[in-house]
C-alpha positions as CSV (number, residue, x, y, z in Angstrom):
1,M,-42.3,-21.7,-10.9
2,K,-44.5,-19.2,-12.4
3,T,-42.4,-17.4,-15.5
4,T,-42.7,-13.7,-15.6
5,R,-44.1,-12.6,-18.9
6,A,-44.7,-9.1,-20.7
7,A,-48.3,-8.0,-20.2
8,R,-48.6,-7.7,-24.1
9,P,-47.8,-10.3,-26.4
10,L,-45.5,-9.3,-29.4
11,L,-46.9,-10.1,-33.1
12,I,-44.3,-10.5,-35.8
13,L,-46.1,-9.8,-39.4
14,L,-44.5,-11.1,-42.2
15,H,-45.4,-9.9,-45.9
16,G,-45.9,-11.7,-48.9
17,T,-43.5,-11.6,-52.2
18,W,-42.8,-8.3,-53.9
19,S,-44.0,-6.4,-50.7
20,S,-42.2,-5.1,-47.7
21,G,-42.8,-4.6,-43.8
22,A,-44.1,-0.9,-44.7
23,E,-46.5,-2.1,-47.2
24,M,-48.1,-4.9,-44.6
25,A,-47.7,-2.5,-41.5
26,P,-51.3,-0.9,-42.2
27,V,-52.8,-4.4,-40.8
28,G,-50.4,-4.2,-37.7
29,E,-51.6,-0.7,-36.8
30,S,-55.1,-1.7,-36.0
31,L,-54.0,-4.3,-33.5
32,G,-52.4,-2.0,-31.0
33,A,-54.8,-2.6,-28.2
34,E,-54.1,-6.1,-27.9
35,V,-50.6,-6.7,-28.9
36,D,-47.3,-4.8,-29.8
37,V,-46.4,-5.4,-33.2
38,V,-43.0,-5.8,-35.7
39,V,-43.2,-5.8,-39.2
40,P,-39.9,-6.6,-40.5
41,D,-38.3,-7.3,-44.2
42,L,-37.6,-10.6,-45.4
43,P,-34.6,-11.1,-47.1
44,G,-34.8,-9.9,-50.7
45,H,-37.4,-7.5,-50.0
46,G,-37.5,-3.8,-48.9
47,T,-34.5,-2.7,-46.8
48,R,-33.1,-6.5,-47.1
49,R,-33.5,-6.1,-50.9
50,A,-29.7,-6.9,-51.5
51,E,-30.0,-10.2,-49.5
52,P,-30.6,-13.6,-51.3
53,Y,-34.0,-15.0,-50.2
54,S,-34.6,-18.5,-49.0
55,L,-37.2,-19.8,-46.6
56,A,-34.4,-20.6,-44.0
57,R,-33.0,-16.9,-44.2
58,S,-36.5,-15.8,-43.5
59,A,-37.0,-18.2,-40.6
60,A,-33.7,-16.9,-39.3
61,V,-35.3,-13.3,-39.3
62,V,-38.2,-14.4,-37.2
63,D,-35.8,-16.5,-34.9
64,A,-33.8,-13.2,-34.4
65,I,-36.8,-11.3,-33.3
66,V,-38.1,-14.2,-31.0
67,T,-34.9,-14.6,-29.4
68,A,-34.6,-10.6,-28.6
69,A,-38.1,-10.8,-27.0
70,G,-37.1,-13.1,-24.3
71,E,-39.5,-14.9,-22.3
72,R,-42.3,-12.6,-23.9
73,D,-45.3,-14.4,-25.2
74,V,-44.9,-14.1,-29.5
75,V,-47.4,-14.6,-32.2
76,V,-46.3,-15.4,-35.7
77,A,-48.2,-14.1,-38.6
78,G,-47.6,-14.4,-42.3
79,H,-49.1,-13.8,-45.5
80,S,-48.5,-15.9,-48.6
81,L,-44.4,-16.4,-48.9
82,G,-44.4,-14.7,-45.6
83,G,-46.8,-17.1,-44.4
84,F,-44.4,-19.9,-45.6
85,A,-41.6,-18.2,-43.8
86,A,-43.8,-18.3,-40.6
87,L,-44.7,-21.7,-41.3
88,T,-40.9,-22.6,-41.6
89,Y,-40.4,-21.2,-38.6
90,A,-43.1,-23.0,-36.6
91,E,-41.9,-26.5,-37.8
92,R,-38.6,-25.7,-36.2
93,N,-40.0,-24.2,-33.3
94,P,-43.2,-25.8,-32.7
95,G,-43.7,-25.2,-28.9
96,R,-42.1,-21.5,-28.8
97,M,-45.1,-19.2,-30.2
98,A,-48.2,-18.5,-28.5
99,G,-50.0,-18.1,-32.0
100,L,-49.7,-18.7,-35.4
101,A,-51.4,-17.2,-38.0
102,L,-51.3,-18.2,-42.0
103,L,-53.0,-15.7,-44.2
104,G,-53.2,-17.0,-47.6
105,C,-50.8,-19.9,-47.5
106,A,-53.0,-23.1,-46.7
107,T,-52.1,-25.0,-49.9
108,E,-50.6,-28.2,-50.5
109,P,-48.2,-27.3,-53.7
110,R,-48.4,-30.9,-55.0
111,G,-49.4,-32.7,-58.2
112,A,-50.7,-30.6,-61.5
113,G,-50.9,-27.4,-59.4
114,A,-47.5,-27.2,-58.2
115,A,-46.4,-28.2,-62.0
116,A,-48.2,-25.3,-63.2
117,Y,-47.0,-22.8,-60.4
118,R,-43.2,-24.0,-61.5
119,A,-44.3,-23.4,-65.0
120,A,-45.8,-20.0,-64.4
121,G,-42.7,-18.8,-62.2
122,R,-40.3,-19.5,-64.8
123,A,-42.8,-18.0,-67.4
124,F,-43.2,-14.8,-65.4
125,D,-39.4,-14.4,-64.8
126,L,-38.9,-14.3,-68.5
127,F,-41.7,-11.9,-69.7
128,G,-42.7,-10.2,-66.4
129,P,-39.8,-8.2,-65.2
130,L,-39.7,-5.7,-67.5
131,R,-43.2,-4.6,-66.9
132,M,-42.8,-4.9,-63.3
133,R,-39.7,-2.5,-63.7
134,S,-41.6,0.1,-65.3
135,M,-44.0,-0.2,-62.6
136,F,-41.4,0.0,-60.0
137,R,-39.6,2.5,-61.7
138,G,-36.8,0.5,-62.5
139,E,-36.3,-1.3,-58.9
140,R,-34.6,-4.4,-58.7
141,F,-37.3,-7.4,-59.7
142,L,-37.1,-10.4,-57.4
143,P,-37.5,-13.7,-59.6
144,V,-40.6,-15.7,-58.7
145,A,-39.3,-19.1,-59.9
146,P,-36.7,-19.8,-57.0
147,L,-38.9,-18.9,-54.3
148,W,-41.9,-21.0,-55.9
149,D,-39.8,-23.6,-56.2
150,E,-38.6,-23.8,-52.6
151,V,-42.0,-23.6,-51.1
152,I,-43.3,-26.3,-53.4
153,D,-40.3,-28.6,-52.3
154,R,-40.6,-27.7,-48.9
155,C,-44.1,-26.6,-47.6
156,G,-47.3,-28.3,-46.6
157,S,-49.7,-29.0,-43.8
158,R,-47.2,-31.8,-42.3
159,Q,-45.2,-28.7,-40.9
160,L,-48.1,-28.1,-38.3
161,R,-48.3,-31.6,-36.7
162,E,-45.9,-30.9,-33.9
163,V,-47.1,-27.2,-33.4
164,S,-49.1,-26.8,-30.1
165,C,-50.6,-23.3,-30.0
166,P,-53.9,-21.9,-31.7
167,V,-53.6,-21.8,-35.7
168,L,-55.3,-19.4,-37.9
169,L,-56.0,-20.3,-41.3
170,L,-57.1,-17.0,-43.0
171,G,-58.1,-16.2,-46.7
172,G,-60.4,-15.4,-49.2
173,R,-62.8,-17.3,-51.2
174,F,-61.2,-16.7,-54.2
175,D,-57.6,-17.0,-53.2
176,Q,-56.0,-19.9,-54.7
177,L,-53.4,-20.5,-51.9
178,H,-56.4,-20.9,-49.4
179,L,-57.7,-23.9,-51.1
180,G,-56.3,-26.6,-48.4
181,A,-57.3,-25.0,-45.5
182,R,-59.3,-27.7,-44.2
183,S,-56.6,-30.1,-44.8
184,F,-54.1,-27.9,-42.9
185,S,-56.9,-27.5,-39.9
186,R,-56.5,-31.3,-39.7
187,A,-52.8,-31.4,-39.3
188,A,-53.2,-28.8,-36.5
189,R,-54.0,-29.5,-33.1
190,H,-56.0,-26.2,-32.5
191,A,-57.0,-24.7,-36.0
192,T,-59.4,-21.8,-36.6
193,V,-60.4,-21.6,-40.6
194,V,-62.1,-18.1,-41.8
195,T,-62.6,-17.6,-45.3
196,R,-64.1,-14.5,-46.3
197,S,-66.4,-14.1,-49.4
198,S,-65.7,-12.0,-52.3
199,R,-62.0,-11.5,-51.2
200,S,-58.8,-12.7,-53.0
201,H,-55.0,-12.9,-52.5
202,V,-54.5,-9.5,-52.2
203,W,-56.8,-9.0,-49.6
204,P,-54.2,-7.6,-46.8
205,Y,-53.1,-5.1,-49.2
206,R,-56.5,-3.9,-50.4
207,R,-58.7,-4.0,-47.1
208,P,-55.9,-4.2,-44.1
209,H,-58.6,-2.9,-41.7
210,E,-60.6,-6.4,-42.4
211,V,-57.7,-8.5,-41.9
212,A,-56.8,-6.9,-38.7
213,A,-60.4,-7.1,-37.8
214,E,-60.2,-11.1,-38.0
215,L,-56.7,-11.1,-36.3
216,R,-58.3,-9.4,-33.5
217,L,-61.0,-11.6,-32.9
218,W,-58.9,-14.5,-33.0
219,L,-56.6,-13.1,-30.6
220,R,-59.1,-12.1,-28.4
221,T,-60.9,-15.5,-28.4
222,E,-58.1,-18.3,-28.8
223,V,-54.9,-16.8,-28.0
224,L,-55.1,-14.1,-25.1
225,P,-57.3,-16.4,-23.1
226,R,-55.1,-19.2,-23.3
227,L,-52.1,-16.8,-22.1
228,A,-54.2,-15.5,-19.3
229,V,-54.8,-19.0,-17.9
230,S,-51.1,-19.7,-18.4
231,A,-50.3,-16.8,-16.4
232,A,-52.7,-17.7,-13.7
233,R,-50.8,-20.9,-12.9
């Protein structure tokens, strides 16, 4: 029996650390012709600032939106910490998505690099919050060490092994969290790697229209054609 689907897929777009849905929204605003976009706040950020953060709680935010979408086709995308949340959701629901886009979060957090990030997170939590509070006019500062520890302990390319939908691995050449893109592409069944020269980890916030253009191209070439074939069956 053919399943009735909404004509337009739903894109769930997740922000990174110290950001919010409002800051990520400019990326989604340029994609209105292809998909409907929802840009939620993750726990510990934005309107959910008072909620404790964890990958599981973030994946639950995605799950609630997907559940509310019913039979609708859903694409999940995330940048940095939001990308690891998207990856966590994908690992638990490998067959539910029409597409998965990982922006600036294709890295294997192991070895010396992981140790350096653990140390940097602790140092930043010791010395960085005062500067950050002055920048954000006294808003509560979210400690990074627990977040990075959880990513290091739980995340990696292995989470893509059962994911059957198209996967986009998007990042800048100067993004340290995009260095494992090839490893991630080997783990995924249908992966596309896009690396833009002269772009860094903050690419989605500095040039949202460029990132939206890459997402649009991937949607048009990899995701939407598959959905059209599936709907015709």
